[in-house]
Residue frames as a rotation matrix with the C-alpha (Angstrom) as fourth column:
MET 1
-0.379 -0.719 -0.582 -3.41
0.878 -0.479 0.019 7.42
-0.293 -0.503 0.813 11.04
ALA 2
0.702 0.705 0.104 -5.12
0.710 -0.680 -0.184 10.74
-0.059 0.203 -0.977 11.21
VAL 3
-0.579 -0.801 0.149 -3.39
0.809 -0.588 -0.015 13.89
0.100 0.112 0.989 10.09
ASN 4
-0.108 0.541 -0.834 -4.48
0.423 -0.735 -0.531 17.43
-0.900 -0.410 -0.150 10.89
ASP 5
0.813 0.570 0.115 -5.75
0.351 -0.324 -0.879 19.78
-0.464 0.755 -0.463 8.16
ASP 6
0.564 -0.676 -0.474 -2.37
-0.735 -0.673 0.085 21.45
-0.377 0.300 -0.876 7.60
GLU 7
-0.434 -0.734 0.523 -0.61
-0.414 0.678 0.608 18.11
-0.800 0.047 -0.598 7.30
ALA 8
0.153 0.599 0.786 -3.31
0.533 0.619 -0.576 16.83
-0.832 0.507 -0.225 4.96
GLN 9
0.928 0.178 -0.326 -2.81
-0.124 -0.679 -0.724 19.84
-0.350 0.712 -0.608 2.70
VAL 10
0.084 -0.977 -0.198 0.97
-0.895 -0.161 0.415 19.35
-0.437 0.142 -0.888 2.62
LEU 11
-0.429 -0.210 0.878 0.52
-0.035 0.976 0.216 15.63
-0.902 0.062 -0.426 1.98
ASP 12
0.594 0.709 0.381 -1.92
0.427 0.124 -0.896 16.32
-0.682 0.694 -0.229 -0.88
GLN 13
0.782 -0.359 -0.510 0.49
-0.577 -0.727 -0.373 18.79
-0.236 0.586 -0.775 -2.46
TRP 14
-0.250 -0.937 0.244 3.42
-0.761 0.346 0.548 16.39
-0.598 -0.048 -0.800 -2.06
THR 15
-0.133 0.281 0.950 1.44
0.280 0.930 -0.236 13.49
-0.951 0.235 -0.202 -3.51
HIS 16
0.867 0.498 0.006 0.39
0.181 -0.305 -0.935 15.56
-0.464 0.812 -0.354 -6.49
ARG 17
0.500 -0.762 -0.412 3.96
-0.836 -0.548 -0.002 16.82
-0.225 0.345 -0.911 -7.13
LEU 18
-0.409 -0.697 0.589 5.46
-0.525 0.708 0.473 13.35
-0.746 -0.116 -0.656 -6.79
ALA 19
0.206 0.572 0.794 2.84
0.403 0.689 -0.602 11.74
-0.892 0.444 -0.089 -9.04
GLN 20
0.952 0.113 -0.286 3.52
-0.177 -0.557 -0.811 14.36
-0.251 0.822 -0.510 -11.71
ALA 21
0.164 -0.976 -0.144 7.27
-0.937 -0.200 0.288 13.94
-0.310 0.087 -0.947 -11.41
LEU 22
-0.537 -0.315 0.782 6.88
-0.213 0.948 0.236 10.17
-0.816 -0.040 -0.577 -11.77
GLN 23
-0.709 0.346 -0.614 4.49
-0.692 -0.179 0.699 10.72
0.132 0.921 0.367 -14.69
VAL 24
-0.786 0.592 -0.178 1.72
0.616 0.775 -0.144 8.82
0.053 -0.223 -0.973 -12.95
LEU 25
-0.903 0.404 0.145 -1.02
-0.366 -0.901 0.234 11.11
0.226 0.158 0.961 -14.12
ASP 26
-0.059 0.998 0.005 -4.63
-0.736 -0.047 0.676 11.04
0.675 0.036 0.737 -12.93
LEU 27
-0.483 -0.169 -0.859 -3.77
0.338 0.869 -0.361 8.82
0.808 -0.465 -0.362 -9.99
ASP 28
0.428 0.627 0.651 -6.16
-0.543 -0.397 0.740 8.89
0.723 -0.670 0.171 -7.04
VAL 29
-0.584 -0.717 -0.379 -4.06
-0.033 0.488 -0.872 8.04
0.811 -0.497 -0.308 -4.01
ASP 30
0.625 0.752 -0.209 -5.96
0.129 0.165 0.978 6.63
0.770 -0.638 0.006 -1.06
GLN 31
-0.245 -0.822 0.514 -3.80
-0.400 -0.397 -0.826 8.39
0.883 -0.408 -0.231 1.51
GLU 32
0.204 0.378 0.903 -5.85
-0.978 0.038 0.205 7.22
0.043 -0.925 0.377 4.49
LEU 33
0.979 0.145 -0.141 -5.49
-0.154 0.986 -0.056 3.58
0.131 0.077 0.988 3.42
LEU 34
0.350 -0.926 -0.141 -1.74
0.257 0.239 -0.936 3.91
0.901 0.292 0.321 3.00
LEU 35
-0.272 -0.416 0.868 -1.33
-0.678 -0.557 -0.479 5.78
0.682 -0.719 -0.131 6.29
ASP 36
0.554 0.545 0.629 -3.40
-0.828 0.438 0.350 3.17
-0.085 -0.715 0.694 8.12
LEU 37
0.919 -0.260 -0.297 -1.41
0.130 0.910 -0.394 0.36
0.373 0.323 0.870 6.52
ALA 38
-0.006 -0.971 0.240 1.86
-0.041 -0.240 -0.970 2.06
0.999 -0.016 -0.038 7.44
ARG 39
-0.084 0.060 0.995 0.70
-0.935 -0.350 -0.058 2.58
0.344 -0.935 0.086 11.04
LYS 40
0.824 0.503 0.259 -0.53
-0.561 0.789 0.252 -1.00
-0.078 -0.353 0.932 11.37
SER 41
0.735 -0.593 -0.328 2.63
0.294 0.715 -0.634 -2.56
0.611 0.370 0.700 9.94
ALA 42
-0.184 -0.813 0.552 4.90
-0.323 -0.480 -0.816 -0.32
0.928 -0.329 -0.174 12.04
GLY 43
0.025 0.275 0.961 2.99
-0.994 -0.096 0.053 -1.27
0.107 -0.957 0.271 15.19
SER 44
0.893 0.425 0.152 2.73
-0.435 0.900 0.041 -4.98
-0.119 -0.102 0.988 14.34
VAL 45
0.713 -0.699 -0.051 6.24
0.564 0.615 -0.550 -5.60
0.416 0.364 0.833 13.11
ILE 46
-0.175 -0.705 -0.688 8.81
0.825 -0.487 0.289 -2.81
-0.538 -0.517 0.666 13.54
HIS 47
0.273 0.306 -0.912 8.75
-0.014 -0.947 -0.322 0.88
-0.962 0.101 -0.254 12.55
ALA 48
-0.563 -0.628 -0.537 10.82
-0.540 -0.213 0.814 0.24
-0.626 0.748 -0.219 9.43
ALA 49
-0.649 0.390 0.653 8.12
0.579 0.810 0.091 -2.13
-0.494 0.437 -0.752 8.13
ALA 50
0.205 0.832 -0.516 5.87
0.217 -0.553 -0.805 0.83
-0.955 0.053 -0.293 7.26
PRO 51
0.100 -0.130 -0.986 7.58
-0.814 -0.581 -0.006 2.05
-0.572 0.803 -0.164 4.07
ILE 52
-0.895 -0.445 -0.029 8.46
-0.389 0.748 0.538 -1.46
-0.218 0.492 -0.843 2.96
THR 53
-0.505 0.784 0.360 4.86
0.521 0.610 -0.597 -2.62
-0.688 -0.114 -0.717 3.39
THR 54
0.397 0.708 -0.584 3.36
-0.064 -0.613 -0.787 0.29
-0.916 0.350 -0.199 1.51
PHE 55
-0.285 -0.560 -0.778 5.91
-0.870 -0.190 0.455 -0.08
-0.403 0.807 -0.433 -1.28
LEU 56
-0.964 -0.129 0.232 5.21
-0.048 0.945 0.323 -3.81
-0.261 0.301 -0.917 -1.68
VAL 57
-0.122 0.987 0.108 1.45
0.486 0.154 -0.860 -3.22
-0.866 -0.053 -0.498 -1.66
GLY 58
0.374 0.219 -0.901 1.83
-0.506 -0.766 -0.396 -0.61
-0.777 0.605 -0.176 -4.38
TYR 59
-0.588 -0.679 -0.439 4.15
-0.761 0.281 0.585 -2.81
-0.274 0.678 -0.682 -6.41
ALA 60
-0.820 0.339 0.460 1.84
0.320 0.939 -0.122 -5.84
-0.474 0.047 -0.879 -6.16
ALA 61
0.203 0.943 -0.265 -1.14
0.254 -0.312 -0.916 -3.67
-0.946 0.118 -0.302 -7.08
GLY 62
0.100 -0.249 -0.963 0.72
-0.795 -0.603 0.073 -2.30
-0.599 0.758 -0.258 -10.10
LEU 63
-0.888 -0.460 -0.025 1.60
-0.397 0.738 0.545 -5.79
-0.232 0.494 -0.838 -11.29
GLU 64
-0.557 0.744 0.370 -1.95
0.555 0.665 -0.501 -7.02
-0.618 -0.073 -0.782 -10.91
ALA 65
0.308 0.739 -0.599 -3.53
0.028 -0.637 -0.771 -3.99
-0.951 0.221 -0.217 -12.54
GLY 66
0.223 -0.295 0.929 -1.29
0.937 0.326 -0.122 -4.20
-0.267 0.898 0.349 -15.58
THR 67
-0.709 -0.579 -0.403 -0.37
0.419 -0.805 0.421 -1.27
-0.568 0.130 0.813 -17.74
GLY 68
-0.837 0.289 -0.464 -2.74
-0.462 -0.828 0.317 1.41
-0.293 0.480 0.827 -19.06
GLY 69
-0.864 0.497 -0.083 -5.79
0.250 0.564 0.787 0.71
0.438 0.659 -0.612 -21.09
GLU 70
-0.155 0.933 0.325 -9.53
-0.441 -0.360 0.822 0.95
0.884 -0.016 0.468 -20.60
GLY 71
0.772 0.614 -0.161 -10.67
-0.107 0.375 0.921 0.46
0.626 -0.694 0.355 -17.05
SER 72
-0.093 -0.908 -0.409 -7.17
0.431 0.333 -0.838 0.66
0.897 -0.255 0.360 -15.62
LYS 73
-0.486 -0.020 0.874 -8.32
-0.617 -0.700 -0.359 3.04
0.618 -0.714 0.328 -12.85
ALA 74
0.567 0.763 0.310 -10.86
-0.793 0.403 0.457 0.52
0.224 -0.504 0.834 -11.61
ALA 75
0.685 -0.386 -0.618 -8.34
0.230 0.919 -0.319 -2.30
0.691 0.077 0.719 -11.98
SER 76
-0.402 -0.879 0.257 -5.77
0.051 -0.302 -0.952 -0.30
0.914 -0.370 0.166 -10.01
ALA 77
-0.175 0.407 0.896 -8.22
-0.902 -0.431 0.019 0.47
0.394 -0.805 0.443 -7.22
ALA 78
0.844 0.523 -0.114 -9.22
-0.459 0.817 0.349 -3.20
0.276 -0.243 0.930 -6.95
ALA 79
0.388 -0.787 -0.480 -5.59
0.367 0.609 -0.703 -4.34
0.845 0.097 0.526 -7.01
ILE 80
-0.510 -0.548 0.663 -4.62
-0.354 -0.569 -0.743 -1.87
0.784 -0.613 0.096 -4.28
SER 81
0.243 0.700 0.672 -7.52
-0.944 0.013 0.329 -2.98
0.222 -0.714 0.664 -2.13
LYS 82
0.894 0.088 -0.440 -6.62
-0.087 0.996 0.022 -6.66
0.441 0.018 0.898 -2.59
ALA 83
0.015 -0.981 -0.193 -2.93
0.349 0.186 -0.918 -6.12
0.937 -0.054 0.345 -1.84
ALA 84
-0.444 -0.125 0.887 -3.68
-0.636 -0.653 -0.411 -3.94
0.631 -0.747 0.211 1.19
ASP 85
0.631 0.730 0.261 -6.07
-0.726 0.439 0.529 -6.58
0.272 -0.523 0.808 2.56
VAL 86
0.640 -0.492 -0.590 -3.31
0.345 0.870 -0.352 -9.18
0.686 0.022 0.727 2.38
ALA 87
-0.412 -0.867 0.280 -0.88
0.139 -0.364 -0.921 -6.86
0.901 -0.340 0.270 4.16
PHE 88
-0.097 0.454 0.885 -3.43
-0.875 -0.463 0.142 -5.99
0.475 -0.761 0.443 6.88
ARG 89
0.876 0.428 -0.223 -4.05
-0.302 0.847 0.436 -9.71
0.376 -0.315 0.872 7.49
LEU 90
0.243 -0.874 -0.421 -0.31
0.524 0.483 -0.701 -10.32
0.816 -0.050 0.575 7.83
CYS 91
-0.439 -0.373 0.817 -0.06
-0.378 -0.748 -0.545 -7.44
0.815 -0.548 0.187 10.30
GLU 92
0.562 0.722 0.404 -2.56
-0.712 0.173 0.681 -9.25
0.422 -0.670 0.611 12.50
ASP 93
0.858 -0.269 -0.438 0.01
0.335 0.939 0.079 -12.05
0.390 -0.215 0.895 12.89
GLY 94
0.806 -0.579 -0.122 2.84
-0.253 -0.525 0.813 -9.70
-0.534 -0.624 -0.570 13.85
HIS 95
0.295 -0.789 -0.539 6.45
-0.952 -0.287 -0.102 -10.02
-0.074 0.543 -0.836 12.86
ASP 96
-0.708 -0.689 0.153 6.88
-0.684 0.723 0.093 -13.73
-0.175 -0.039 -0.984 13.51
GLY 97
-0.346 0.653 0.674 3.60
0.107 0.741 -0.663 -15.31
-0.932 -0.157 -0.326 12.43
GLY 98
0.227 0.600 -0.767 1.34
-0.726 -0.421 -0.544 -15.68
-0.649 0.680 0.340 9.49
PRO 99
0.932 0.336 0.132 1.24
-0.172 0.734 -0.657 -17.77
-0.318 0.590 0.742 6.35
ALA 100
0.650 -0.741 -0.171 4.88
-0.159 0.088 -0.983 -17.24
0.743 0.666 -0.061 5.40
ALA 101
0.604 -0.410 0.683 6.28
-0.792 -0.212 0.573 -17.88
-0.090 -0.887 -0.453 8.89
LYS 102
0.394 -0.436 0.809 7.56
-0.055 0.868 0.494 -21.30
-0.917 -0.239 0.318 7.85
GLY 103
-0.706 -0.707 -0.041 8.94
-0.036 -0.021 0.999 -20.26
-0.708 0.707 -0.011 4.48
TRP 104
-0.633 0.386 -0.671 7.32
-0.774 -0.339 0.535 -20.85
-0.021 0.858 0.514 1.10
ALA 105
-0.984 0.127 0.127 5.68
0.123 0.992 -0.036 -24.16
-0.131 -0.019 -0.991 1.99
ASP 106
-0.276 0.960 -0.045 2.13
0.752 0.186 -0.632 -22.80
-0.599 -0.208 -0.773 2.36
THR 107
-0.094 0.218 -0.971 2.23
-0.313 -0.933 -0.179 -20.11
-0.945 0.288 0.156 -0.30
GLY 108
0.862 0.496 0.105 1.50
-0.013 0.230 -0.973 -19.99
-0.507 0.838 0.204 -4.02
GLN 109
0.326 -0.814 -0.480 5.22
-0.916 -0.397 0.052 -19.74
-0.233 0.423 -0.876 -4.87
């Protein structure tokens, strides 16, 4: 999802302010990835899937990356990429398909 230069500047400022307020310092947010993921999930499922999808990707990435420590930036980037890839694959199946369409039977749960 492309944004114009003015929107990109506002989004950068908002992201910086929010990250500081949440005390998530030195975070590099891949805004294009999140915007693309939001667009894809909104178009594949329903509009309201966009914020839920991006939240769950961030949450899963945070869990996988762990807390702080040496190399946590690289771990976070890898975890975000992995979680986003899963979400993009699910978007390909739309709202009623994919690996979890029949419940937990085919998942790692």
